[in-house]
C-alpha distance (Angstrom), angle and dihedral (degrees) to the residues before:
residue distance angle dihedral
F1 . . .
G2 3.78 . .
P3 3.79 134.4 .
P4 3.81 118.7 -39.8
P5 3.81 115.5 -96.2
A6 3.79 114.8 -92.0
P7 3.79 116.4 -110.8
A8 3.80 123.7 -103.1
G9 3.75 109.7 -87.7
D10 3.80 94.3 40.3
A11 3.80 108.1 130.5
A12 3.81 95.5 -130.9
T13 3.82 92.2 46.1
E14 3.80 93.0 49.6
T15 3.80 91.7 47.8
A16 3.84 92.5 49.4
A17 3.81 89.7 49.3
L18 3.78 90.3 50.1
L19 3.83 92.5 52.8
L20 3.78 91.0 47.0
E21 3.79 92.2 49.2
H22 3.83 91.5 55.9
E23 3.85 95.2 39.0
I24 3.83 93.5 -118.1
V25 3.80 112.9 164.8
D26 3.78 111.0 -126.6
A27 3.81 97.8 163.8
P28 3.82 121.1 121.5
F29 3.79 116.7 -94.1
S30 3.82 114.9 -93.0
R31 3.76 120.3 -99.1
G32 3.81 89.5 -116.3
A33 3.78 91.8 56.0
L34 3.81 92.4 46.5
A35 3.80 90.0 49.6
E36 3.83 89.4 63.6
L37 3.82 91.6 62.8
P38 3.86 117.5 100.2
S39 3.80 108.4 -74.8
A40 3.80 90.6 -136.5
G41 3.78 90.4 64.7
A42 3.79 114.6 -167.4
A43 3.82 89.4 -4.6
W44 3.85 91.0 67.7
R45 3.79 115.8 130.1
V46 3.80 132.1 -166.8
P47 3.85 107.8 -89.5
R48 3.81 118.1 -120.3
S49 3.80 89.9 -121.6
E50 3.80 89.6 63.8
L51 3.82 92.2 49.8
S52 3.78 90.4 58.5
A53 3.84 95.1 42.7
R54 3.79 97.5 50.1
V55 3.77 139.7 56.0
D56 3.79 106.3 -87.2
A57 3.81 104.4 -131.7
R58 3.78 97.0 158.1
E59 3.78 92.9 115.7
W60 3.83 95.6 46.0
R61 3.82 117.2 104.8
V62 3.79 97.5 -107.4
M63 3.80 124.0 165.2
S64 3.78 138.6 172.4
I65 3.84 124.3 -132.6
D66 3.78 114.2 -165.4
P67 3.82 141.8 146.1
P68 3.87 114.9 -70.3
G69 3.78 112.7 -80.4
C70 3.82 95.3 17.5
V71 3.79 112.9 157.2
D72 3.83 101.4 169.2
V73 3.82 96.7 70.6
D74 3.81 105.5 -172.4
D75 3.79 99.8 170.6
A76 3.78 143.5 35.8
I77 3.80 129.8 -177.3
G78 3.79 129.0 -143.3
V79 3.83 132.8 -166.8
R80 3.77 123.2 -160.6
R81 3.83 130.7 178.8
M82 3.78 108.6 -146.9
S83 3.79 143.9 149.8
F84 3.75 133.3 -127.6
S85 3.80 138.9 -171.3
G86 3.79 113.1 -103.9
A87 3.80 129.2 -151.0
D88 3.80 88.0 -91.5
G89 3.80 90.8 58.6
D90 3.82 93.5 -114.4
K91 3.80 125.5 123.5
H92 3.78 115.4 -105.1
D93 3.81 128.4 -169.0
A94 3.78 120.0 -123.9
I95 3.76 141.3 170.7
E96 3.78 119.8 -132.7
I97 3.80 118.6 -156.1
S98 3.78 112.3 -168.9
V99 3.81 126.3 -168.8
H100 3.83 110.4 -154.5
I101 3.82 117.4 -162.1
A102 3.81 124.5 -166.3
D103 3.83 109.6 -96.1
V104 3.83 96.7 -131.7
G105 3.79 90.2 161.4
Y106 3.79 89.9 72.0
F107 3.83 89.9 65.7
V108 3.84 98.9 33.7
A109 3.77 112.9 58.0
E110 3.78 116.3 -154.5
N111 3.84 113.4 -92.8
S112 3.82 92.1 4.4
L113 3.81 118.9 137.1
L114 3.78 90.7 -100.5
D115 3.80 90.2 49.4
V116 3.82 92.1 50.9
E117 3.82 91.7 51.4
A118 3.80 92.1 46.5
R119 3.77 91.0 49.9
A120 3.81 91.2 49.8
R121 3.80 90.8 54.4
G122 3.81 91.0 43.3
T123 3.78 96.5 -171.2
T124 3.78 143.7 13.3
T125 3.80 110.9 -97.0
Y126 3.80 116.8 -142.3
L127 3.79 115.6 -157.1
V128 3.79 126.4 175.8
D129 3.79 94.7 -98.9
K130 3.79 103.0 13.7
R131 3.82 141.2 47.5
V132 3.80 120.0 -153.6
D133 3.81 104.3 -157.9
M134 3.79 125.3 -144.7
L135 3.83 90.0 -151.1
P136 3.83 132.0 35.7
E137 3.78 114.4 -84.4
L138 3.81 92.8 -113.4
L139 3.81 87.7 67.4
S140 3.77 102.8 31.5
A141 3.82 96.8 47.4
D142 3.78 101.7 27.2
L143 3.81 130.3 7.7
A144 3.85 97.3 36.1
S145 3.80 96.1 29.6
L146 3.81 114.0 99.5
V147 3.79 94.0 -129.5
A148 3.81 119.3 172.8
G149 3.80 120.3 -91.6
K150 3.81 97.3 16.6
E151 3.82 130.2 100.0
R152 3.79 109.4 -112.7
L153 3.81 137.2 175.9
A154 3.79 118.8 -116.5
M155 3.77 146.2 164.8
F156 3.81 115.2 -131.9
C157 3.75 143.4 -158.6
A158 3.83 113.7 -160.4
F159 3.83 129.0 -165.5
S160 3.81 122.8 -159.8
L161 3.80 111.5 -148.2
D162 3.78 138.9 -169.8
P163 3.83 105.2 -112.4
E164 3.82 92.5 -138.4
T165 3.81 104.0 42.8
F166 3.83 99.7 18.4
A167 3.78 89.2 -134.5
T168 3.78 115.2 149.7
I169 3.82 118.8 -98.8
G170 3.78 109.3 -146.1
P171 3.79 127.1 -34.6
P172 3.83 122.0 -39.1
R173 3.80 121.7 -92.0
F174 3.78 123.2 -124.7
G175 3.80 132.1 -166.3
R176 3.77 148.9 112.5
S177 3.78 121.6 -70.7
V178 3.79 144.6 -178.4
I179 3.81 111.8 -136.6
R180 3.79 139.0 179.0
S181 3.75 107.8 -156.1
R182 3.81 110.8 -138.8
H183 3.77 98.4 -161.3
Q184 3.80 135.1 24.8
L185 3.80 103.1 -159.8
D186 3.75 131.7 173.6
Y187 3.80 120.9 -138.3
Y188 3.76 94.6 -97.2
Q189 3.81 95.4 48.3
A190 3.81 89.2 50.3
Q191 3.79 90.5 47.7
A192 3.80 91.4 52.3
I193 3.81 91.5 50.9
F194 3.79 91.5 45.2
E195 3.80 90.7 53.4
R196 3.85 91.0 46.2
R197 3.79 89.9 -118.5
T198 3.74 124.3 140.1
A199 3.79 103.7 -76.5
P200 3.84 117.3 -125.7
P201 3.80 118.6 -109.0
V202 3.78 115.4 -71.2
N203 3.79 131.6 -167.4
S204 3.75 116.1 -68.3
N205 3.81 92.3 -108.1
Q206 3.81 91.4 55.3
V207 3.81 101.1 55.1
M208 3.81 107.3 141.6
S209 3.74 127.8 -148.3
R210 3.80 118.7 -131.6
L211 3.80 90.6 -104.6
E212 3.82 93.4 48.6
T213 3.79 91.0 47.9
E214 3.80 90.5 54.1
C215 3.81 90.6 48.3
V216 3.80 91.0 51.7
A217 3.84 89.0 47.9
R218 3.79 90.1 53.5
D219 3.80 90.0 50.6
L220 3.79 89.7 50.2
D221 3.80 89.5 51.2
A222 3.81 89.6 55.1
L223 3.82 92.2 46.9
A224 3.81 90.8 49.3
R225 3.81 93.6 50.8
F226 3.78 93.1 48.2
A227 3.79 92.1 45.9
E228 3.79 91.9 50.8
T229 3.80 90.3 48.8
L230 3.79 90.4 53.3
R231 3.82 93.0 45.9
L232 3.78 93.3 51.3
Q233 3.79 90.1 50.6
R234 3.81 91.1 52.9
V235 3.78 93.0 45.6
A236 3.78 89.9 51.6
R237 3.79 88.3 54.4
G238 3.80 91.4 51.2
A239 3.81 107.0 -89.0
V240 3.78 113.1 172.0
E241 3.78 112.9 -134.1
L242 3.79 106.8 -155.5
S243 3.78 132.3 172.3
S244 3.77 138.9 -131.7
A245 3.75 136.3 166.5
E246 3.78 131.6 -123.1
L247 3.78 113.5 -155.8
R248 3.78 118.6 -149.9
F249 3.81 125.3 -154.2
E250 3.79 116.3 -154.8
T251 3.82 128.4 178.8
S252 3.80 100.2 177.4
A253 3.75 123.9 95.2
D254 3.78 92.9 -115.1
A255 3.77 97.7 45.0
G256 3.75 105.5 -163.8
V257 3.75 124.1 -117.4
G258 3.75 127.0 -24.7
D259 3.73 146.9 82.9
D260 3.81 102.3 -73.2
L261 3.76 115.4 -137.0
P262 3.77 123.4 -152.6
S263 3.78 93.2 -103.4
R264 3.74 111.0 117.0
S265 3.73 134.0 156.1
N266 3.76 133.2 -172.4
S267 3.77 95.6 -174.4
T268 3.78 115.6 60.5
N269 3.79 124.3 144.3
D270 3.75 95.7 -124.5
S271 3.79 102.0 40.1
N272 3.73 138.8 28.9
S273 3.78 93.5 -156.7
Q274 3.76 126.4 94.5
Q275 3.77 113.3 -83.0
V276 3.77 121.0 -143.2
V277 3.81 122.9 -166.0
S278 3.79 112.3 -156.9
R279 3.77 141.8 163.4
K280 3.76 116.0 -115.9
K281 3.77 106.8 -105.4
E282 3.79 112.5 -120.2
V283 3.83 116.8 -134.8
F284 3.79 130.6 -179.4
M285 3.81 93.3 -109.4
M286 3.81 90.1 66.0
R287 3.79 90.1 61.5
V288 3.80 91.7 45.1
V289 3.79 94.0 54.5
A290 3.80 92.0 42.6
E291 3.81 91.5 52.1
L292 3.81 92.4 50.7
M293 3.80 91.1 49.9
I294 3.82 90.1 49.6
A295 3.82 89.7 51.3
A296 3.83 92.5 51.1
N297 3.81 92.2 47.2
A298 3.77 92.5 50.0
A299 3.83 92.2 46.5
V300 3.83 91.7 51.8
A301 3.82 91.2 48.1
T302 3.79 90.6 54.0
E303 3.80 91.7 47.8
L304 3.82 91.3 51.4
A305 3.80 91.8 48.7
K306 3.83 91.7 50.8
A307 3.81 91.3 49.8
Q308 3.79 91.4 49.7
A309 3.79 90.1 50.4
R310 3.84 87.5 57.8
G311 3.81 90.9 53.3
G312 3.81 98.4 -85.7
G313 3.76 128.8 144.6
P314 3.81 128.0 -72.4
A315 3.80 122.3 -72.2
L316 3.78 130.9 -142.0
L317 3.81 111.2 -139.4
R318 3.78 134.9 -177.9
K319 3.79 110.5 -130.8
H320 3.79 128.9 -173.1
E321 3.78 116.8 -166.9
P322 3.82 123.0 -153.0
P323 3.78 111.0 -96.5
P324 3.82 117.3 -107.4
P325 3.87 113.6 -101.0
E326 3.81 93.5 -114.7
K327 3.83 90.7 63.8
F328 3.84 88.7 65.2
E329 3.80 94.2 58.8
E330 3.81 93.8 96.5
L331 3.78 91.4 49.0
R332 3.81 91.3 44.8
V333 3.81 91.8 55.8
C334 3.82 92.2 44.2
L335 3.85 93.4 52.3
S336 3.79 91.5 46.9
E337 3.80 95.1 48.2
N338 3.80 98.0 40.4
A339 3.77 105.2 33.0
G340 3.80 108.0 12.9
V341 3.81 90.6 -119.7
E342 3.79 124.8 140.2
L343 3.80 108.6 -136.7
D344 3.83 118.1 -123.4
A345 3.80 110.1 -168.1
S346 3.75 97.6 161.1
S347 3.80 90.4 117.7
G348 3.78 139.1 1.9
K349 3.79 91.6 -101.6
A350 3.82 91.7 50.7
L351 3.81 90.7 49.2
S352 3.81 92.1 50.8
T353 3.80 90.2 49.8
S354 3.81 92.2 51.0
L355 3.81 92.0 49.8
A356 3.78 92.8 48.2
L357 3.83 91.6 49.4
A358 3.81 91.9 48.5
E359 3.77 91.6 49.1
S360 3.79 91.3 52.9
N361 3.86 91.6 48.2
A362 3.77 97.4 45.9
S363 3.78 119.1 106.6
D364 3.80 95.4 -138.9
P365 3.85 121.7 56.6
N366 3.84 90.5 -138.7
A367 3.82 92.8 59.0
G368 3.78 90.7 86.6
A369 3.84 90.3 64.1
M370 3.81 88.7 50.8
F371 3.79 92.3 52.3
R372 3.78 93.4 48.9
S373 3.79 91.8 45.9
L374 3.84 90.0 56.0
A375 3.82 89.6 46.9
T376 3.82 88.6 52.9
R377 3.79 91.0 52.8
A378 3.81 90.4 50.8
M379 3.81 92.4 55.7
S380 3.78 122.2 105.5
E381 3.78 117.0 -116.8
A382 3.80 115.2 -100.0
Q383 3.82 113.5 -118.5
Y384 3.79 137.8 -159.6
A385 3.80 111.4 -120.5
E386 3.77 138.6 172.8
L387 3.79 112.8 -113.4
R388 3.78 112.2 -115.4
G389 3.78 134.5 178.6
T390 3.78 127.9 4.5
V391 3.78 121.2 -27.8
S392 3.79 102.7 -167.2
D393 3.81 89.9 110.9
C394 3.79 91.6 49.7
L395 3.81 97.2 58.6
P396 3.84 119.6 106.1
P397 3.84 115.8 -62.7
Q398 3.77 126.6 -108.2
R399 3.80 117.3 -84.4
D400 3.79 93.4 -114.6
S401 3.81 93.4 59.2
D402 3.77 125.4 81.4
E403 3.79 94.5 -170.8
L404 3.77 122.1 86.4
C405 3.78 110.5 -105.6
V406 3.81 107.0 -150.0
G407 3.74 103.7 145.0
L408 3.81 106.5 -137.7
G409 3.80 88.9 -5.2
T410 3.79 92.4 -126.0
F411 3.81 95.7 141.2
A412 3.80 101.4 21.6
H413 3.77 124.3 120.9
Y414 3.82 107.4 -127.9
G415 3.80 97.8 -169.8
L416 3.81 95.7 48.9
A417 3.82 94.1 36.2
L418 3.78 92.3 -129.8
P419 3.83 125.7 139.7
L420 3.81 93.1 -143.6
Y421 3.77 129.7 18.8
T422 3.78 138.6 166.5
H423 3.81 140.7 166.1
F424 3.80 113.7 -98.9
T425 3.79 107.4 135.7
S426 3.87 104.6 72.2
P427 3.83 110.4 47.9
I428 3.82 93.0 147.0
R429 3.82 91.5 65.3
R430 3.82 104.4 22.1
Y431 3.79 125.7 55.5
A432 3.80 91.3 -157.9
D433 3.81 89.4 65.7
L434 3.80 90.9 50.8
A435 3.83 89.7 52.9
V436 3.82 90.6 48.8
H437 3.81 90.2 51.4
R438 3.75 90.2 58.1
Q439 3.78 92.0 46.0
L440 3.81 91.8 49.8
W441 3.80 93.1 51.1
S442 3.81 89.5 47.7
A443 3.83 89.7 49.8
L444 3.80 92.8 50.1
Q445 3.81 90.4 52.9
F446 3.80 95.1 41.5
K447 3.83 121.9 108.5
S448 3.79 126.4 -173.0
V449 3.80 113.5 -86.9
E450 3.78 128.8 -154.1
G451 3.83 141.0 -173.5
A452 3.79 120.8 5.9
S453 3.77 92.6 -8.2
L454 3.82 88.8 57.4
E455 3.80 91.1 56.0
R456 3.80 91.9 48.8
H457 3.78 90.7 46.2
S458 3.82 90.7 51.0
D459 3.83 91.2 54.1
E460 3.80 90.0 51.2
N461 3.77 92.0 48.9
A462 3.83 91.7 49.4
F463 3.81 90.2 58.1
R464 3.79 92.5 44.4
R465 3.82 90.4 50.2
L466 3.80 90.9 53.1
E467 3.83 90.4 51.5
L468 3.79 91.7 44.8
A469 3.84 91.3 52.4
K470 3.81 89.5 54.4
T471 3.81 90.9 47.3
A472 3.82 91.9 49.8
K473 3.81 91.4 52.6
H474 3.81 91.4 48.5
L475 3.84 92.6 48.2
N476 3.81 91.1 50.5
Q477 3.78 89.2 55.7
R478 3.81 94.3 46.3
T479 3.83 92.7 46.2
R480 3.79 92.1 50.5
A481 3.82 92.0 48.2
A482 3.80 91.7 49.3
K483 3.78 92.1 51.3
L484 3.79 92.9 49.0
A485 3.76 91.6 48.6
Q486 3.78 91.5 49.4
R487 3.79 91.5 49.3
R488 3.81 92.2 48.0
S489 3.80 90.3 48.2
V490 3.79 90.3 55.6
D491 3.78 90.5 47.1
L492 3.78 91.2 49.8
R493 3.81 94.1 51.5
L494 3.79 91.4 44.0
T495 3.81 93.3 52.6
R496 3.81 90.0 46.9
A497 3.79 89.5 54.6
L498 3.81 92.9 45.8
C499 3.81 91.6 47.9
A500 3.79 89.3 58.5
S501 3.82 98.2 38.2
P502 3.85 123.5 11.7
V503 3.80 116.4 -148.9
T504 3.78 135.9 -147.7
L505 3.82 114.6 -139.0
P506 3.81 139.0 166.8
A507 3.78 115.7 -103.4
V508 3.80 139.7 -179.3
V509 3.80 120.0 -120.0
R510 3.80 104.8 -120.2
S511 3.81 99.2 179.8
V512 3.79 139.6 -22.7
T513 3.81 137.1 -139.9
R514 3.75 132.3 176.6
T515 3.84 91.3 -96.7
G516 3.80 101.8 42.2
V517 3.75 153.6 -21.5
S518 3.81 128.7 -98.9
L519 3.82 109.9 -144.3
F520 3.80 136.9 -172.7
V521 3.80 114.7 -141.9
P522 3.85 107.9 -155.0
S523 3.80 94.0 -167.0
F524 3.79 91.2 62.7
H525 3.81 95.9 23.4
T526 3.78 89.0 -131.4
Q527 3.81 139.9 118.8
V528 3.79 124.7 -121.2
F529 3.82 134.9 178.3
A530 3.80 121.3 -133.9
R531 3.79 116.0 -163.0
V532 3.78 120.5 -141.3
V533 3.80 95.2 180.0
G534 3.76 123.8 54.3
G535 3.78 132.5 154.6
G536 3.76 91.1 -2.6
V537 3.84 91.8 -56.8
V538 3.80 125.7 114.1
F539 3.79 116.0 -140.3
L540 3.76 122.2 -153.6
P541 3.83 116.7 -147.5
R542 3.79 105.7 -80.1
T543 3.81 113.5 -98.3
G544 3.84 101.4 -177.5
L545 3.78 145.2 23.7
G546 3.80 93.3 -100.1
N547 3.78 126.3 81.4
E548 3.80 98.0 -98.0
R549 3.78 96.6 141.1
K550 3.82 98.6 108.3
E551 3.79 114.2 76.8
D552 3.82 114.0 -151.2
D553 3.80 101.5 -176.7
V554 3.75 102.8 42.9
F555 3.74 139.7 49.2
L556 3.81 112.4 -127.8
T557 3.76 127.1 -156.9
T558 3.78 136.2 170.2
R559 3.77 133.6 -132.4
V560 3.78 133.8 -171.7
L561 3.83 109.9 -133.5
F562 3.73 136.1 175.3
D563 3.78 107.4 -123.7
G564 3.80 109.1 -170.2
G565 3.78 89.1 -20.7
V566 3.79 93.7 -51.7
K567 3.77 123.0 115.5
T568 3.83 108.7 -111.7
L569 3.80 136.2 -179.7
A570 3.84 113.8 -140.1
F571 3.81 131.6 -175.8
F572 3.81 122.7 -137.7
A573 3.83 131.0 -171.8
R574 3.78 137.4 -166.8
N575 3.76 134.2 170.0
K576 3.79 114.9 -81.5
N577 3.79 90.5 -129.2
G578 3.79 87.7 64.2
S579 3.80 95.1 -113.7
G580 3.78 121.5 132.9
E581 3.75 131.9 21.1
E582 3.77 127.4 -72.4
E583 3.79 112.9 -90.1
E584 3.75 127.7 -166.0
C585 3.79 113.3 -113.8
G586 3.75 135.2 177.1
P587 3.78 127.1 21.1
R588 3.78 125.3 -46.7
L589 3.81 114.2 -117.5
R590 3.80 108.4 -145.5
S591 3.78 124.3 -169.0
G592 3.77 109.5 -104.6
A593 3.85 93.9 19.3
R594 3.79 127.7 117.5
A595 3.78 120.7 -95.7
W596 3.81 134.6 172.8
V597 3.77 120.2 -122.9
R598 3.80 133.5 -174.2
L599 3.80 111.8 -142.7
S600 3.76 122.9 -156.6
A601 3.81 135.3 151.9
S602 3.79 133.7 -121.9
G603 3.75 131.1 -164.9
G604 3.78 97.6 57.0
E605 3.81 127.9 -96.8
T606 3.79 94.7 -43.9
R607 3.77 136.9 103.3
A608 3.79 87.9 -96.4
A609 3.87 91.7 64.8
R610 3.77 116.7 113.6
V611 3.77 133.3 -162.3
E612 3.82 115.8 -110.3
A613 3.78 126.4 -161.1
E614 3.77 130.6 -153.3
L615 3.82 123.5 -171.9
L616 3.81 117.4 -124.4
D617 3.77 127.2 -163.7
A618 3.77 116.8 -120.5
S619 3.79 87.5 -113.7
H620 3.81 92.3 59.4
P621 3.85 111.2 116.1
E622 3.79 92.9 -122.8
A623 3.81 92.3 49.6
R624 3.79 91.0 46.5
L625 3.78 89.5 50.0
G626 3.78 91.7 50.2
A627 3.80 91.2 47.9
A628 3.78 91.2 46.3
E629 3.83 91.6 51.4
A630 3.78 90.9 49.1
A631 3.85 91.0 47.6
A632 3.83 91.3 47.3
E633 3.78 90.9 51.9
V634 3.81 90.9 50.3
A635 3.80 91.1 45.9
R636 3.80 91.0 49.3
R637 3.77 90.4 52.7
V638 3.79 92.0 47.2
E639 3.78 92.5 48.9
A640 3.81 90.1 48.2
M641 3.79 89.6 63.0
A642 3.80 113.1 82.1
I643 3.78 130.1 173.0
D644 3.78 109.6 -123.7
D645 3.80 113.9 -126.9
R646 3.81 94.3 -147.0
P647 3.83 119.3 118.6
A648 3.77 115.9 -62.9
L649 3.80 97.1 -101.7
E650 3.79 91.3 53.7
A651 3.80 99.8 41.8
R652 3.79 115.6 129.3
V653 3.77 139.0 170.5
V654 3.84 106.5 -110.1
T655 3.80 118.5 -159.7
R656 3.79 115.0 -161.2
G657 3.74 130.9 -170.5
M658 3.84 97.3 -0.7
T659 3.79 113.9 153.9
G660 3.80 110.7 -139.0
A661 3.75 129.7 -163.4
V662 3.79 92.9 -101.7
G663 3.79 101.1 42.3
D664 3.77 142.6 -49.6
V665 3.77 115.0 -51.8
T666 3.76 105.5 -154.4
E667 3.81 96.3 -170.1
T668 3.77 130.7 -8.2
E669 3.74 131.0 172.3
K670 3.79 129.7 -149.5
D671 3.78 123.6 -177.8
A672 3.77 114.7 -104.6
S673 3.76 133.1 178.4
P674 3.82 114.4 -77.4
A675 3.76 114.7 -92.7
R676 3.77 110.4 -112.0
G677 3.77 129.2 -153.8
G678 3.78 132.1 21.9
D679 3.77 133.8 -61.3
K680 3.78 93.1 -82.2
E681 3.81 92.1 58.1
K682 3.81 89.7 48.6
E683 3.75 91.1 52.5
S684 3.81 91.4 49.3
L685 3.79 90.3 54.4
R686 3.79 91.8 48.9
G687 3.76 101.4 45.9
G688 3.78 109.6 16.3
V689 3.76 146.6 10.9
P690 3.84 122.3 -105.2
A691 3.79 111.6 -120.9
A692 3.82 93.1 -120.2
V693 3.75 92.1 50.5
A694 3.80 92.3 46.9
A695 3.80 91.9 50.5
T696 3.80 92.4 47.2
F697 3.79 94.2 50.0
A698 3.80 92.8 42.3
S699 3.79 88.4 58.6
L700 3.79 92.1 45.7
L701 3.76 101.5 39.8
G702 3.80 103.7 27.3
D703 3.78 109.6 -150.5
G704 3.79 92.5 -13.6
D705 3.81 89.1 -113.5
A706 3.79 102.8 87.5
R707 3.80 95.7 109.6
R708 3.80 91.0 52.6
R709 3.81 91.7 57.5
A710 3.70 124.7 82.3
P711 3.84 121.4 -96.8
G712 3.77 110.7 -100.3
D713 3.83 93.9 29.8
T714 3.79 100.2 137.0
R715 3.77 93.0 -167.5
R716 3.79 92.9 77.6
F717 3.76 122.2 100.0
G718 3.80 118.8 -103.4
V719 3.79 99.4 25.9
S720 3.74 115.6 170.8
G721 3.80 115.3 -92.2
S722 3.74 142.9 85.8
G723 3.76 137.8 -111.8
E724 3.75 134.1 45.3
A725 3.79 94.8 -56.3
S726 3.79 94.7 62.3
R727 3.80 92.9 44.2
S728 3.76 93.4 51.7
L729 3.83 95.8 56.2
T730 3.79 111.9 116.1
V731 3.75 134.8 -176.3
P732 3.81 116.7 -106.4
E733 3.77 111.5 -109.7
R734 3.78 112.3 -103.1
N735 3.74 133.7 -171.9
T736 3.78 113.1 -106.1
S737 3.78 129.6 -178.8
S738 3.80 123.0 -118.3
A739 3.80 88.9 -115.3
F740 3.81 90.1 57.2
R741 3.82 92.6 48.4
V742 3.84 91.6 50.3
A743 3.80 91.6 46.8
R744 3.78 92.7 47.0
S745 3.79 91.0 49.6
A746 3.79 90.7 52.6
F747 3.82 89.8 48.2
V748 3.81 92.5 51.4
A749 3.80 90.1 47.5
A750 3.79 91.3 51.0
R751 3.78 90.9 49.6
A752 3.80 90.3 50.2
A753 3.78 91.3 49.3
A754 3.79 91.4 48.1
A755 3.82 90.9 50.4
A756 3.83 91.4 49.0
E757 3.79 90.9 48.7
A758 3.81 91.7 49.7
M759 3.82 91.4 50.6
A760 3.77 90.9 48.4
A761 3.80 91.1 49.0
A762 3.78 90.3 49.7
G763 3.79 90.1 50.8
T764 3.80 91.4 55.8
R765 3.77 95.0 46.6
F766 3.75 92.6 109.9
G767 3.81 96.0 33.3
G768 3.79 121.1 125.3
G769 3.77 133.5 -130.6
E770 3.84 98.5 82.4
D771 3.77 139.3 42.9
G772 3.78 121.9 -94.6
E773 3.78 95.8 -108.1
T774 3.78 93.5 54.1
R775 3.79 91.6 46.7
R776 3.81 92.9 50.4
A777 3.80 91.5 48.5
R778 3.79 90.8 49.5
R779 3.79 92.2 50.8
K780 3.81 91.4 49.6
R781 3.81 90.6 52.8
R782 3.80 90.5 48.4
A783 3.78 92.3 50.8
A784 3.82 92.8 46.5
A785 3.82 92.5 51.2
A786 3.81 93.1 47.3
D787 3.78 92.0 47.3
L788 3.76 91.5 49.6
R789 3.79 92.2 53.1
A790 3.79 92.9 47.8
D791 3.82 93.1 46.9
A792 3.80 92.9 49.6
L793 3.82 91.5 49.6
R794 3.81 90.7 48.2
R795 3.78 90.6 54.7
A796 3.81 90.0 48.6
M797 3.79 88.8 51.4
E798 3.83 91.7 52.0
A799 3.79 91.7 47.0
A800 3.80 90.2 51.0
R801 3.81 89.8 50.8
E802 3.79 92.0 52.9
D803 3.81 90.7 49.8
């Protein structure tokens, strides 16, 4: 009768229950479906007939950029420098950026057994320790995957760009191609090459020469400029840039890439190795690739809509409707209580403006992530839909309009601020993309029909639309189920880690009540609730390792106050015999301020386990340890930055001994603005603050603490107003440590240096000696280096204040 059932809490058992709960098919593919795969198996080669029928891009410099360890490579990107004949007959230079997507449709015929099973699954489901593929592994990890060094079939979308402005020249090109990817990079390898740092080790078959590395870096430069151009256009139309976090779970000693969190366990059921929970580290190349994929998806959607307008077949789009106003109520209250900002969600642009203003007003730097997380939760869920009716009003807006012109907005994508959008770039893991591939190829071959053939064609399209509507509904259900399963898988692994080893992390107070505090934990990008009242007893934030939470001699109570216009939870105590007056005790917990929280899990290592939160006082040893580690990291980064004493024109910022996400960088150099003045001035910037600079910044910044105070607090220096009353306001004297004063002095000096560098750079804007592109790039590097120094010193100042 088979092996005995595994106990609850076993990793495999919990995963199987999770898949069953969300009706995710994890059975092997049928023999009939597997029989439709190429008989040659892994030895399959591109047929000669396909070489002659497709664009031969095997000699183009094409590369893929994916997450580390990715085997199902859907997309690859190529950059070509070329020339074309203009209307005036002259030759003009251009850059062509091509997005090549795996041609899964070549292997999966429509309505075949393999197609039916892939459609039933709908999407690949990614769990923490398991991947449930939509297609057999022979296709997803080999024959269809655009792996480096092998000839593969693809469909492409190519953009021709002006090499100076990176504006598109004409409409994009579409077609089928044969490619041989030269490099299979992950995001962090690509980022290292883009920054001209020493690239991390790559597979032996991907070793790059110095010349090839520089060519790849130039291609990445072009991709980055085009991606930024596209992003700015979307933002101008009202795109909403939100945030989320992806947790990574590693058990190896050298646990990949990410910001490791102090959550470690040596006793898990499924592994005896140390487990590390980390957030995936975000790098610029992730945004570049995402922007290029968005551009290709939008271009394909527009092409399908145009073909349908000419009488072509149905089109599967991805629409995202604006969220209803009531869904923003939670965010509205949070912005008001934490940043004193009135939310305007009338459009995507207005929402982005409100979030940016609240982030600048908040007292804690991590509050911005909390605001954007709430905005993400308020968003409607994007849906697949069959395009119906005319789309002339949904095509891109006129150049003189900043608002998104989408007609009735039926098929627009609110979050991306695009009039038409679809999924085209991931056919290995999403069935919707495979369907769109077939529709695109049909649209490219379609020609306008008239007369009797038009009537027959209309009848065929009506039936296909009915089938596509059913498919869209099914894919919406499968996509939602896969997302929920993925989220629950992360929650399950997180609670298992917290059961074995609780962690102490910084958090942001989201809101307060008399019974508890709602907190946002940036490290896990999640919200937790910490109770301060339980069983008729009030608990102060824990201050030590012992169990000192129950007070025997005093009666504690809580009150919700408004401190400077900000909602605040305060603790009060009086003698139990009723003598004496109430006195405030313990720390005040202000909305938007930093707090320390100890996270653990109850309910065992099962899907029923839940995360529990306990407030800690800043003086608690674990909180002090966390703050000290954060301050030490900031100090290490500050100390790693040295001003080179070479002549002014050769001065650079040299970073030594910094450990990056993809390996140890022993020494890297980034251009910085030339150091000005003699050695005495340099010493004054390093160790002290010149009197003139201190006076200037005191008048501009007040006490340097304005951003840490709550909006509406009229005690702060420099409040808005006129007349003698507003000019006479001063900041109450407060006790500050010597470490804080030194850190603040360094911060003010860095801000002064950055301002001087910016003024000098502005003064040389029209100087000669170099071309405009080089000068702009140099100024950007200067500004980035100065901003990094100032930000690191600001964090050191805040850490010193907390100590």
